[in-house]
N, C-alpha and C positions, 0 to 999 in steps of 0.2 A: 071441568071438559072430559068426557070419555071417550077413548077411540080404541076399537079392538082392532089389532094389526091382523091382517089375512094374507100371506103371502103365498098361498096355495096356487093362487092363478098366476102369479108371477113365475114360481119356480116350475109351473107346467108349461110355461112358454119359453124354457131354457133353450129349446133349439134355434128359437128365433132370436134371442138373447146371443147366442154363440154364434149365429150367422152375422148379425150386426157387428158383434165385436171383431170378428174377423175381417169384414169389410173395413172397418175402422182402421186396423193393423195395415191391412193391403194399402189404403190410402196413405197412411202416414209413412211407412217404410218407402213407397214408391216417391212420394212428395218429398222425402228426405233426401233419396238418391239422386233424383232429377233436379231438385232444387239446389243440392249443393255443387253439382256440375253448372249450373247457370251461375251461383255464387262465386264459384272460383274462376270461372270465365269473365265475369264482370269485374271481380277484383284485380284479376291481371289485367283487363283492358283499361280501368281506370287508374292503374298504377304505372302501366308500361305502354299502353298503346296511343296511337295518335289523337291530336286534338278533338276532330270530330266524332271520333268514337268514345272519347271519355265524355264528350257533351251529351251524347245519346245516352250512354249508361247512367249519367248523372241525373237525366230527366226521367228514365225509367225508375231509378230508387226513388227519387223525390216523389214522383207519381203514386207509386205505390205505398210508401211510407206515410203519406199524407191523405191516403184515402181509406174509408173503413172497407175491412175485408169483405162485409157482406155486399157493399155495392161493387166490388170486383168479382165476385162471384156471380151476382145478378147480371153483369155486363156478359161474362162467358155464356151463361145460360138463356138470358132472355134478351139481351141486345144483339148479340151476333147473329143469330136467326134471321134477323131483320134485313141482312145482307147474304143469307142464303147459307150460312155456316151454323149448321145444327149438330148439336153433340148430345150424347146420352147425359143424364144426370151424374153419372159417374165418372165421365170424361171430362165434364165441365168443372167437375169438384176437383178432381186432380189437377187439372191445368190451372185453376184458381190457386191450389194450396202450392204448386211449384213457382208460380210466378210471384206469390207473396213470400214465399221463404227464401227465394232467390236474392230478392231486393235487401231483406233484413240481414240475411247471412252473407250478402258481400260486403256490407260495410262492417262485419265483425271480421272478415277474414282480410279486408284491406287493413284494418288496424294491426292486425298479425303481421302481415307483411312488413307494414312500415315500422314495425318494432325490430325488424332484422337489423344488425350493425351494417352500415353502408361497406366497412371493411370487408365483409364477408361476399358482399355483391362485386366489390372491386377484385378481390382474389379471383373469383370466378372468371370476370372478364380477363385478368391477367393470365389465367389458363386457357384462354383462346374458347372459353364454351359460348354457345348462343345463349340469346336472352331466354329462351323457352326451356333449355337445359339450366341455365341459372335458377329459374324458377322452380323446375322440378327437382333439381339435386340440392340446391342451397337455401331456397326460400321456404317452399311449402311446408316441410316437414317441421322444422323450428316453430313457424308461423302457427300451424295447427295445434302444437304442443302447447302454445301460449295461450291460444284462444279456445281451447278444446272446452272448458268449463261454460263460457258463455255460448258457444256454439250449441253443446248439447242441451242447455237449456232452452234456447230457441227451439230445436227439435222438440222436445217434450211440450212446449207451448203450442206448437204447431199441431201435434196430436190432439191437445186438448181443444184447440180452435177448430179441429176437424168437425166437431158437434155442430158447426153453424151449417155444415152441406145439407142438414135434414131439411131445410127449409125449401130445396129444390128437389126433396123426395129422393135423395140418394139414400141408399139402404143401409146406413151406417147405424152405429150403437143408438144415438139419440133419436133418429127416424122410427127404429123398432119399438123405443120406448114411448113415444108419441102414439103409435098404433095400438099398443097394448093398453095405453090408459083410456083411449077412446073406446075400447072393447070392454074392459074390465072396471073401469073408473076407480082402479086402485091406485090414484096417483102417488100418494105418500109412499107405499110399499114400493112401487116401480122405480120411482126416482132414488129411493134409498139404496136399492141394489145396482142402479146405473151408476150412481155415484160412486159406490164401493169398486164397481168394475172399472171405472176410468181411474181410480186411486191405484189399483193393483196395476194397471196398465202404466202409469208414471213411476211407480216403483220398479217394475220390471226393466222399463225403458232406460232409468237410472241405474240399475245393477248393470244391464247389457252394456251401455256407454262406458261404466267403469271396467269391465272386462277388457273391452276392445281398448281403452286408454292402457290399462297396464300390459296388454299383449303388443301393443304396438308403438306406442308413444313415451311409456315411462321408462325411459334409458337413463342411466346415468350421465352426469355430464363428465366430459372428457377434459383433462388439464393437458 
């Protein structure tokens, strides 16, 4: 079998690929930011909140973790308009990513919180700190330090999973690749380049998270 590689059409479309890459980066960073906020709030509610709140959070986590992300995406983009809530593909994609990450990261953060020795929490109570102050000053930083590798792996997985949003015509990298394929019919070349871009993004995210860890969490244990 003989195949002649022709990357000219792919490289000629570099502005579109760059735009798609930028959209993927935007979606990923915003979803990470807002998803982490949701996860921290859910983890706090699940460990320290009242029973009704814990039940609600558990229901949310189980629902998201036991349904496909594609179904969740379709719910926000196709189902909600039936009750009058219409979103753009970008907004629906971002919301679905935030909701999905929030559920998965909440369990990771909860595990980190529960790994904190009870003696530290009791010491905070003895100092008359409020529960939110204990959570902020005593629990969250050591917990993040313990769960950082798992959490950043979830972030990278989120970035790679964002390729699914192309099915609702969000202008991410995979959507741009599909459009180029339909115009040039150079599937092999296009998806080689796109796979390489996703690989570079994953490596860049890993390097960025390592820098963040070294700058903020990688402090020596005090005796």
